[in-house]
C-alpha positions, 0 to 999 in steps of 0.5 A: 793663180790669177797672179801666176797667169799674169806673170807668165803672160808678161814674161812671154811678152817680155821675151818678144820686147827684148828681141829674143822672140817674135810673133807666136814663136817660142814658149814659156812655162812656170812650175806649179806647187802640185807638180803641174805647170802653167804654159803659154798656148799654141799658135797665139800672138802674145799681145792678143792673149789674156791671162786666162789663155795660159794653160794649166798642165798636170804632171802627166801632161793633161791640159786643163782649160779651153786653150791648147798648150804650146806644141812643145809642152812635152819637153817642158814636162820632161824637164820639170820631172828631171830638174828639181831646180827648174822653176820656169822654162823659156824657149825662144828663137833668138837670132844668134842662138838660132844661127848657131843652132842652124849650124849645129854648133856647140858654143865652146869656152871662148869666154869665161861667162860660158860658165854661167850655164853650169858647164864648159860649153853650151851644147847643141842637140841634133835636129828633131821635129818640134813637139816630139818625144825624141826631141825632148829626149835629146834636150834632157841629154844636152841639159845635163848639168846645164841651165841652157842649150841650143836645139839643132836648127831650132832655137834656145832653151833656158831654165831658172828658179823662176820666170825672171831668172829663166828669162835672164839666162836666155838673154845672157846666152843669146848675147854669148851666142852673138859674141861667138858668132862675131868671133867666128866672122873674124876667123875664130880665136883661142879657147879657154883651157880645161883647167882654167874652166874648172877653176872658173866653174869653181869660182862661179859656185860662190859668185853673187850674193849667195853660194849655191847651197844658200840659193 
């Protein structure tokens, strides 16, 4: 458990170092073997945290420890319950993803790498108050068949098999959001057609060193 705590804290610090986040904003969690998860604490600067400040949560949402969990623990819990493929979750307030989220915009198939999230768009939820069940419910809808989504007027969520892949997904989506924002500043551009996106999504199933079935 000590190593898991250390890895989680390092991931939280790394998302700030990568420019995806700032201060005590955002949160990170990692699934535990007993259907619980470990999550960053609420309202603490990550550079001031120790591994012991990371909070163990049961599958029913009960914290174990002397720190309060992130105020966003609810959507982490619901995503783990819904997504067997989610081994870790990263939530950040990165600049370009949050800019588009504040515009309430889905990211359309302007670039073929949109397929990295698992579908033809990166969806954006409506705005709901942070930490609420209604926000978590909206996230579950936006994350259907997706590895990332935007939260209206809020930020970005990405999931992965582990902390490294979840963080990498957040980096990838933030870069896509930056490029799309720049495309919008230039007046917009053509989108990739549905049939071509179907073809790209099929190719992505065997992209990399292993097929989806072998991962």
